[in-house]
ZAMI-383099 format. One record per residue (C-alpha): residue number from 1; x negated, y negated, z negated. Coordinates in steps of 0.5 Angstrom, whole numbers. Example, Ala and Ser with C-alpha at 12.3 -4.5 7.8 and 13.67 -1.06 7.14 Angstrom:
// residues 2
  pos      x      y      z
    1    -25      9    -16
    2    -27      2    -14
END
This chain:
// residues 802
  pos      x      y      z
    1     10      2     55
    2     10     -5     52
    3     16     -9     54
    4     15    -16     57
    5     19    -22     55
    6     20    -28     59
    7     19    -34     53
    8     21    -40     57
    9     28    -36     59
   10     29    -34     52
   11     27    -41     49
   12     32    -44     54
   13     38    -38     53
   14     37    -39     45
   15     37    -46     45
   16     43    -46     50
   17     47    -41     45
   18     45    -45     39
   19     48    -51     42
   20     54    -48     45
   21     56    -44     39
   22     52    -47     33
   23     53    -41     29
   24     51    -36     24
   25     51    -29     27
   26     58    -27     28
   27     57    -20     27
   28     55    -22     20
   29     61    -26     18
   30     68    -22     20
   31     72    -24     14
   32     79    -25     16
   33     78    -33     14
   34     73    -37     15
   35     72    -39      8
   36     65    -36      5
   37     64    -37     -2
   38     57    -36     -4
   39     53    -37    -11
   40     47    -40     -8
   41     47    -46    -14
   42     49    -41    -19
   43     56    -43    -18
   44     62    -40    -14
   45     62    -45     -8
   46     64    -45     -1
   47     58    -45      3
   48     60    -51      7
   49     60    -55      0
   50     53    -53     -2
   51     47    -58      0
   52     42    -52      2
   53     40    -49      8
   54     43    -42      7
   55     45    -37     11
   56     50    -31      9
   57     51    -24     12
   58     57    -20     11
   59     56    -14      7
   60     62    -11     11
   61     59    -13     18
   62     52    -10     16
   63     55     -4     15
   64     59     -4     22
   65     52     -6     25
   66     48      0     22
   67     43     -5     19
   68     40     -1     13
   69     36     -6      9
   70     33    -13     10
   71     28    -11     15
   72     34     -9     20
   73     36    -16     20
   74     30    -21     19
   75     30    -22     27
   76     38    -25     26
   77     36    -30     21
   78     31    -35     24
   79     25    -37     20
   80     26    -30     16
   81     20    -25     18
   82     19    -18     14
   83     14    -13     16
   84     15     -6     13
   85      9     -3     16
   86      8      0      9
   87     16      0      7
   88     13      1     -1
   89      9     -6      0
   90     13    -10      5
   91     11    -17      7
   92     16    -23      7
   93     16    -30     10
   94     21    -35     10
   95     20    -42     14
   96     13    -39     15
   97     11    -38      8
   98      9    -31      5
   99      3    -27      2
  100     -1    -21      5
  101     -3    -19     -2
  102     -1    -12     -3
  103     -3    -11    -10
  104      1    -11    -17
  105     -3    -18    -19
  106      1    -23    -16
  107      9    -24    -14
  108     11    -27     -7
  109     13    -34     -6
  110     20    -31     -3
  111     24    -28     -8
  112     29    -22     -7
  113     34    -22    -12
  114     40    -16    -13
  115     46    -19    -17
  116     41    -24    -20
  117     36    -20    -22
  118     29    -21    -19
  119     27    -15    -15
  120     19    -16    -15
  121     15    -16     -8
  122     13     -8     -8
  123     16     -2     -9
  124     23     -4    -12
  125     24    -10     -7
  126     27     -7     -1
  127     32     -2     -3
  128     37      0      2
  129     44     -3      3
  130     49      1     -2
  131     56     -2     -3
  132     54     -9     -1
  133     58    -15     -1
  134     54    -20      2
  135     47    -23      3
  136     45    -30      2
  137     38    -33      5
  138     37    -39      2
  139     31    -43      5
  140     26    -48      2
  141     24    -48     -6
  142     30    -45    -10
  143     25    -45    -17
  144     30    -49    -21
  145     36    -44    -21
  146     32    -38    -19
  147     25    -39    -22
  148     18    -38    -20
  149     18    -33    -15
  150     22    -37    -10
  151     17    -43     -8
  152     19    -42     -1
  153     26    -39     -1
  154     30    -34     -4
  155     34    -28     -2
  156     40    -26     -6
  157     44    -19     -5
  158     51    -19     -8
  159     54    -12     -9
  160     61    -10    -10
  161     64    -10    -17
  162     69     -5    -19
  163     77     -7    -18
  164     83     -5    -21
  165     85     -2    -14
  166     85      5    -12
  167     80      6     -6
  168     76     12     -3
  169     73     12      4
  170     67     15      8
  171     63     14     14
  172     58     19     18
  173     54     17     24
  174     50     22     28
  175     45     20     33
  176     39     20     37
  177     32     23     34
  178     37     27     29
  179     39     21     26
  180     44     23     20
  181     47     17     16
  182     53     18     11
  183     56     14      6
  184     62     15      1
  185     65     10     -4
  186     70     12     -9
  187     73      6    -14
  188     79      7    -19
  189     82      4    -25
  190     81      8    -31
  191     86      4    -35
  192     89     -3    -35
  193     82     -6    -37
  194     77     -1    -34
  195     75      1    -27
  196     70      5    -24
  197     66      4    -18
  198     61     10    -15
  199     58      9     -8
  200     53     14     -5
  201     49     13      1
  202     44     18      5
  203     40     16     11
  204     35     22     15
  205     31     20     21
  206     27     25     24
  207     22     20     27
  208     20     18     34
  209     13     20     35
  210      9     26     35
  211      3     27     32
  212     -2     31     36
  213     -6     33     30
  214     -1     37     26
  215      5     37     31
  216      9     34     26
  217     14     28     28
  218     12     21     25
  219     16     14     24
  220     21     18     20
  221     26     16     15
  222     29     19      9
  223     33     16      4
  224     38     18     -1
  225     42     13     -6
  226     47     13    -12
  227     50      7    -15
  228     55      7    -20
  229     59      1    -24
  230     64      0    -30
  231     67     -6    -31
  232     72     -8    -37
  233     76    -14    -37
  234     79    -16    -44
  235     83    -22    -46
  236     77    -26    -48
  237     71    -23    -44
  238     69    -18    -39
  239     63    -14    -38
  240     60    -10    -32
  241     55     -4    -33
  242     52     -2    -27
  243     46      4    -25
  244     43      4    -18
  245     38     10    -16
  246     35     11    -10
  247     30     16     -7
  248     26     15     -1
  249     21     20      2
  250     18     19      9
  251     11     21     13
  252      6     15     12
  253      6     10     17
  254      4     12     24
  255     -2      8     27
  256     -4      8     34
  257    -11      7     36
  258    -13      1     41
  259    -20      4     43
  260    -18     11     45
  261    -20     14     39
  262    -27     12     40
  263    -32      8     36
  264    -32      1     39
  265    -34     -5     36
  266    -34     -9     42
  267    -28    -13     40
  268    -21    -15     43
  269    -23    -16     50
  270    -24     -8     51
  271    -18     -5     47
  272    -13     -1     51
  273     -6      0     51
  274     -4      3     45
  275      3      6     48
  276     -2     10     53
  277     -5     13     47
  278     -3     19     44
  279     -2     19     36
  280     -7     23     32
  281     -7     21     25
  282    -11     26     21
  283    -10     23     14
  284     -9     28      8
  285     -4     27      5
  286      0     23     10
  287      6     20      6
  288     10     15      3
  289     16     15     -2
  290     19     12     -8
  291     24     13    -14
  292     28      8    -17
  293     32      7    -22
  294     36      0    -25
  295     41     -1    -30
  296     44     -8    -31
  297     49    -10    -36
  298     53    -17    -35
  299     58    -20    -40
  300     62    -26    -39
  301     65    -30    -45
  302     69    -36    -44
  303     68    -41    -49
  304     72    -48    -51
  305     67    -52    -47
  306     64    -47    -42
  307     63    -40    -40
  308     57    -36    -43
  309     54    -31    -38
  310     49    -26    -41
  311     45    -21    -36
  312     40    -16    -39
  313     37    -11    -33
  314     32     -6    -33
  315     28     -3    -27
  316     23      2    -26
  317     20      5    -20
  318     15     10    -18
  319     12      9    -11
  320      6     12     -7
  321      3     11      0
  322     -2     15      4
  323     -4     13     11
  324     -9     14     16
  325    -14      8     17
  326    -18     10     23
  327    -12     12     28
  328    -16     19     30
  329    -18     25     28
  330    -26     23     30
  331    -30     25     24
  332    -35     20     25
  333    -29     15     24
  334    -25     18     18
  335    -22     13     14
  336    -15     13     10
  337    -12     10      4
  338     -8     11     -2
  339     -3      7     -7
  340      0     10    -13
  341      4      5    -17
  342      9      5    -23
  343     13     -1    -25
  344     18     -3    -31
  345     21     -9    -32
  346     26    -12    -37
  347     30    -18    -36
  348     35    -22    -40
  349     38    -29    -38
  350     43    -33    -42
  351     47    -38    -38
  352     52    -43    -40
  353     56    -46    -34
  354     62    -51    -35
  355     65    -58    -33
  356     65    -64    -37
  357     69    -70    -34
  358     65    -72    -28
  359     60    -67    -29
  360     59    -60    -27
  361     53    -56    -30
  362     49    -50    -31
  363     44    -49    -36
  364     40    -43    -39
  365     34    -39    -42
  366     31    -33    -39
  367     26    -28    -41
  368     22    -23    -37
  369     17    -18    -38
  370     13    -13    -33
  371      9     -7    -34
  372      5     -5    -28
  373      0      0    -26
  374     -3      2    -19
  375     -9      7    -17
  376    -11      4    -10
  377    -16      9     -7
  378    -20      9      0
  379    -23     16      3
  380    -28     18      8
  381    -33     23      9
  382    -41     22      9
  383    -40     22     17
  384    -36     16     17
  385    -40     13     12
  386    -46     14     16
  387    -42     10     22
  388    -40      4     17
  389    -47      4     14
  390    -50      4     20
  391    -46     -2     23
  392    -47     -6     17
  393    -55     -4     15
  394    -58      0     21
  395    -58      6     17
  396    -55     13     17
  397    -57     16     10
  398    -53     22     11
  399    -56     24     18
  400    -63     22     16
  401    -63     26     10
  402    -60     32     13
  403    -66     31     19
  404    -71     31     13
  405    -69     37      9
  406    -68     41     16
  407    -75     39     18
  408    -78     40     11
  409    -75     47     11
  410    -78     49     18
  411    -85     46     16
  412    -85     50      9
  413    -81     56     12
  414    -76     54      6
  415    -69     57      9
  416    -65     54      4
  417    -67     47      6
  418    -66     49     14
  419    -59     50     13
  420    -58     44      9
  421    -53     39     12
  422    -50     33      8
  423    -45     31     14
  424    -38     32     13
  425    -37     32      6
  426    -31     28      3
  427    -32     22     -1
  428    -27     18     -5
  429    -27     11     -9
  430    -21      9    -13
  431    -19      3    -17
  432    -15      3    -23
  433    -11     -3    -24
  434     -6     -5    -30
  435     -2    -11    -31
  436      2    -14    -37
  437      6    -20    -35
  438     11    -24    -39
  439     15    -31    -37
  440     20    -35    -40
  441     24    -41    -37
  442     29    -46    -39
  443     33    -49    -34
  444     39    -54    -32
  445     43    -56    -26
  446     48    -62    -26
  447     53    -64    -21
  448     55    -71    -22
  449     61    -73    -18
  450     60    -80    -18
  451     66    -81    -13
  452     71    -77    -10
  453     66    -77     -4
  454     59    -77     -7
  455     56    -72    -11
  456     49    -73    -15
  457     45    -66    -17
  458     40    -67    -22
  459     36    -60    -24
  460     30    -57    -27
  461     26    -51    -29
  462     21    -51    -34
  463     17    -44    -34
  464     11    -41    -38
  465      8    -35    -35
  466      3    -30    -39
  467     -1    -25    -35
  468     -6    -20    -37
  469    -10    -15    -32
  470    -15    -10    -32
  471    -19     -7    -27
  472    -23      0    -28
  473    -27      3    -22
  474    -30      9    -24
  475    -36     13    -20
  476    -34     16    -13
  477    -32     23    -13
  478    -35     27     -8
  479    -36     34    -11
  480    -39     37     -4
  481    -44     32     -3
  482    -46     32    -11
  483    -47     40    -10
  484    -52     39     -5
  485    -56     33     -8
  486    -56     37    -14
  487    -60     43    -10
  488    -64     38     -7
  489    -66     35    -13
  490    -68     41    -17
  491    -72     43    -11
  492    -76     37    -12
  493    -74     34     -5
  494    -75     27     -6
  495    -82     27     -9
  496    -84     32     -4
  497    -82     27      2
  498    -86     21     -2
  499    -92     26     -3
  500    -92     28      4
  501    -91     20      6
  502    -85     22     10
  503    -81     16      6
  504    -84     11      1
  505    -82     11     -6
  506    -77      5     -4
  507    -74      8      2
  508    -73     14     -3
  509    -70     10     -8
  510    -65      7     -3
  511    -63     13      0
  512    -62     16     -7
  513    -58     10     -9
  514    -53     10     -3
  515    -51     17     -4
  516    -50     16    -11
  517    -46      9    -12
  518    -40      6     -9
  519    -39      3     -3
  520    -32     -1     -4
  521    -31     -2    -11
  522    -38     -4    -14
  523    -37     -8    -20
  524    -41     -6    -25
  525    -37     -9    -31
  526    -31     -5    -30
  527    -35      2    -28
  528    -35      5    -35
  529    -29      2    -38
  530    -24     -3    -36
  531    -25    -10    -35
  532    -19    -15    -38
  533    -17    -22    -36
  534    -12    -26    -39
  535     -9    -33    -36
  536     -3    -37    -37
  537      1    -43    -33
  538      6    -48    -35
  539     10    -51    -30
  540     16    -56    -29
  541     20    -56    -22
  542     25    -61    -21
  543     30    -62    -15
  544     35    -68    -13
  545     40    -68     -8
  546     45    -73     -6
  547     51    -71     -2
  548     56    -75      1
  549     63    -73      4
  550     64    -77     10
  551     71    -74     11
  552     74    -68      8
  553     71    -63     13
  554     64    -66     14
  555     58    -67      9
  556     51    -70      9
  557     46    -69      4
  558     39    -71      2
  559     35    -67     -2
  560     28    -67     -5
  561     25    -61     -9
  562     19    -58    -12
  563     17    -50    -12
  564     12    -46    -16
  565      9    -40    -16
  566      5    -37    -22
  567     -2    -35    -21
  568     -4    -28    -21
  569    -10    -23    -20
  570    -13    -19    -14
  571    -12    -12    -15
  572    -18    -10    -11
  573    -23    -15    -13
  574    -25    -15    -20
  575    -24    -21    -24
  576    -21    -24    -18
  577    -16    -29    -20
  578    -10    -33    -16
  579     -9    -40    -18
  580     -2    -43    -19
  581      2    -45    -12
  582      6    -51    -11
  583     11    -54     -6
  584     14    -60     -5
  585     20    -60      0
  586     24    -66      3
  587     31    -64      7
  588     37    -68     10
  589     43    -64     13
  590     50    -64     15
  591     55    -59     14
  592     62    -59     17
  593     68    -56     21
  594     72    -58     27
  595     78    -55     25
  596     82    -56     32
  597     77    -52     35
  598     75    -47     30
  599     68    -49     29
  600     64    -49     23
  601     57    -52     23
  602     51    -53     19
  603     44    -57     21
  604     38    -59     17
  605     31    -62     18
  606     26    -61     13
  607     19    -62     12
  608     14    -59      6
  609      7    -59      4
  610      5    -53      1
  611     -1    -53     -4
  612     -6    -48     -5
  613     -2    -42     -2
  614     -7    -36     -3
  615     -7    -29      0
  616    -11    -23      1
  617    -15    -23      7
  618    -20    -17     10
  619    -26    -20     11
  620    -30    -16     17
  621    -37    -13     16
  622    -40    -18     21
  623    -38    -24     17
  624    -41    -22     10
  625    -46    -18      8
  626    -44    -12     12
  627    -39     -8      8
  628    -32    -10     10
  629    -28    -13      4
  630    -22    -16      1
  631    -22    -23     -1
  632    -18    -29     -4
  633    -17    -34      1
  634    -13    -41     -1
  635    -10    -46      4
  636     -6    -52      4
  637      0    -52      9
  638      5    -57     12
  639     11    -56     16
  640     17    -60     20
  641     23    -56     22
  642     30    -56     24
  643     35    -51     22
  644     42    -50     26
  645     47    -45     25
  646     55    -44     25
  647     61    -40     27
  648     66    -41     33
  649     73    -38     33
  650     75    -39     40
  651     82    -35     39
  652     85    -29     35
  653     80    -24     39
  654     74    -28     40
  655     68    -31     36
  656     62    -34     38
  657     56    -35     34
  658     48    -37     34
  659     43    -40     30
  660     36    -43     31
  661     30    -45     27
  662     25    -50     30
  663     18    -50     26
  664     12    -53     27
  665      7    -51     21
  666      0    -52     21
  667     -6    -52     16
  668     -8    -58     13
  669    -14    -56     10
  670    -17    -49     11
  671    -24    -45     13
  672    -23    -38     14
  673    -27    -33     11
  674    -31    -32     18
  675    -33    -39     17
  676    -28    -42     22
  677    -25    -49     20
  678    -18    -48     22
  679    -16    -55     19
  680    -10    -58     23
  681     -9    -51     27
  682     -3    -47     27
  683     -2    -42     21
  684      2    -37     25
  685      9    -38     25
  686     13    -39     32
  687     16    -45     34
  688     22    -42     35
  689     27    -37     33
  690     34    -36     34
  691     40    -31     34
  692     47    -31     38
  693     52    -26     38
  694     59    -25     41
  695     65    -21     37
  696     72    -19     38
  697     78    -15     35
  698     84    -14     39
  699     90     -9     39
  700     88     -2     43
  701     92      5     44
  702     97      3     38
  703     90      1     34
  704     85     -4     34
  705     79     -4     38
  706     72     -8     36
  707     66    -10     39
  708     60    -14     37
  709     54    -16     40
  710     48    -19     37
  711     42    -22     40
  712     36    -24     36
  713     29    -27     38
  714     23    -29     35
  715     18    -33     39
  716     11    -32     40
  717      6    -33     34
  718      2    -39     34
  719     -5    -36     35
  720    -11    -40     32
  721    -19    -39     33
  722    -19    -34     28
  723    -13    -30     29
  724    -15    -30     37
  725    -22    -27     35
  726    -20    -21     31
  727    -14    -20     36
  728     -9    -20     30
  729     -6    -25     35
  730     -7    -25     42
  731     -2    -25     47
  732     -7    -23     53
  733    -10    -17     54
  734     -8    -10     53
  735     -5    -10     46
  736     -1    -17     46
  737     -1    -18     39
  738      4    -23     37
  739      8    -23     43
  740     15    -26     43
  741     20    -21     40
  742     27    -19     42
  743     33    -15     39
  744     40    -13     41
  745     45     -9     37
  746     51     -7     39
  747     58     -4     36
  748     64     -1     40
  749     69      2     35
  750     77      4     35
  751     81      5     29
  752     87      9     28
  753     94      5     28
  754     94      7     20
  755     88      4     19
  756     86     11     15
  757     80     13     20
  758     76     11     26
  759     71     12     31
  760     65      8     34
  761     59      7     38
  762     53      4     34
  763     46      2     38
  764     40     -1     35
  765     35     -4     39
  766     40     -3     45
  767     34     -6     50
  768     29     -1     47
  769     24     -6     46
  770     18     -4     42
  771     12     -9     39
  772      6     -8     36
  773      2    -11     30
  774     -5    -10     29
  775     -9     -8     23
  776    -17     -9     23
  777    -18     -5     17
  778    -20      1     22
  779    -25     -4     25
  780    -30     -2     19
  781    -31      4     23
  782    -30      2     30
  783    -23      4     30
  784    -18     -2     30
  785    -11      0     30
  786     -4     -2     31
  787      3     -1     28
  788      9      0     33
  789     16     -2     32
  790     22      3     32
  791     25      5     39
  792     33      5     40
  793     37      9     36
  794     44     11     39
  795     49     14     34
  796     57     16     34
  797     61     14     28
  798     67     17     24
  799     70     14     18
  800     76     15     14
  801     79     12      8
  802     85     14      3
END
């Protein structure tokens, strides 16, 4: 049964904890010292001196708490939301800004970077954490230093480099739902100036839901990764070569019916509780997977006036996602989709960084090339097509033709016609996409130390993007249906019906056209050969920051920055194009430390205007000509908000933490595809999100015990007229989509006196709360459905090191 929340109590507790401790999550910052170094400004700086709203997550604590990838921590980072209903196509939002487009033709306005290398937005963007040093979540436009894919913010994942110290350790967790998580690390010097570091990770989870259709478990996870890095440190230069490999295999996303596996077009008011519905997914195949390889070479060379850094990276992955889209085994609603993608990228950057008098500067040039292909398919049967077409146009072509054939057979004594049935035949359509992209940029960022207490930062990036995209949508594949139609045509079936005045000539032509032509991918310009389109964009994104050190421990700052998102192409709509997106952000903040009580804090207030934010939205049948279709929608949005975060070290044992974001985000101008004017209405992001935690470490049984408890809260989504009508955001009723979400993670551990081994208990989602997100894709056949989040996982841990 879905868990209920108490929004007023949660808001009050989140505010109280945030004001009491005003901290970044404690379990994510358990370093020996409270000095955290980040590279948010492409320089190594203490986080308290960086005039950006940035939240850091310690890699060691991510590991301790059993957080496997970014999707496991978004609840604990206010303003960050990651939807992994389809793990090879995640949807990432920061401060309410993101995209629902799942195709290869666009990027996300929230950039994910691994060791400074852009990871894209599809199959390569959500890898499992493997030997992570830290994660930096930078809020607001970061285009000057990170590029065109960071208009809303950036997530920078930094891995550990090889060191000149022997290190070997391992970890094993075994838990509920047959969870088996294993990690191993080996670091060794090979010579005085050469070191090797190898880490491996394996995650197995059997799943929590039993599929009644075939008896198999769904909601499972399976992931194996290997990372190897070689670092050379010479007298006048250094180089690091790294390779990362990962293989993920799992069942397709589990989807639960909200109509009791019955055809129901009546809307959200009649939906039933999905937690009381048996899982019944009949898609074949039904799986998702990814194979990823990445190689990075970073070379650093000190020069007389600066340090030159060269980064070259290659990434390649193949991914696939096949899933049920009607949440049932009813042949009248049979609908499933598939996506197969291949992606290769080359990236290169030269960066110079140095200090000239009172100016600390960074400059660089970069080049990016990407080649991507995808095949997106939709599968149904002639029975479910009858359901869809009947709803859209009042016509059931296959049932009609079956009745006419059998009736004609009886009238003429034709046994072959009497046995004809056009029902239940498989039908598949696909669109083949191919994209080739290039991007070039030059950037510079300078911090002028005007006085000992005052700094002025000026930065900017000029970017040129070139994109070429092609679509090809061949004729539908339906071999069983074609065999039957060929037999009917050979028997002169349609002319006989017209001659017998059972059909008019126009009706016969209509039925023949419906059975022969595509339903979803219907563009005639790309049905015989690929249709290609090319576009380019140019942009300059600046930033200006003034920061003042009020005292040695307290800093105030004011920043103005612009961000840019390159345009792109709609992967499912032939010649569908996205224009560029622009954002302007104004932010003021304070950071500091009250050393006497062990408190670090950060606070900021911001306001942004996002122009021409575009996304891909499913337009329901009732809103258009009858057949549901994906369309590009564009809106202007604005938001005002507050971020609070900090850390409070009470004593040598205890630390408290908390973080809070208040966000008021609305549409400036926007008319939904359903025709509803949403200008001035909420865009969906909750008013409040926050986290709080407590961490402790103390001597016990001659060793050391540790305890961590993390609480994350995301307020209920702010619904508008359109999302209430579709049920994608409707807290009332049986489904309750968009309700406030909570998550509690806990760890209790003990390490031996030698420090060479330890045991622990790790619990993710301690309170066992599960939540839903609604998909209206199945509404085309009267069978909408929901995704449900993962339940509680309890695991016992054993770790050891040399």
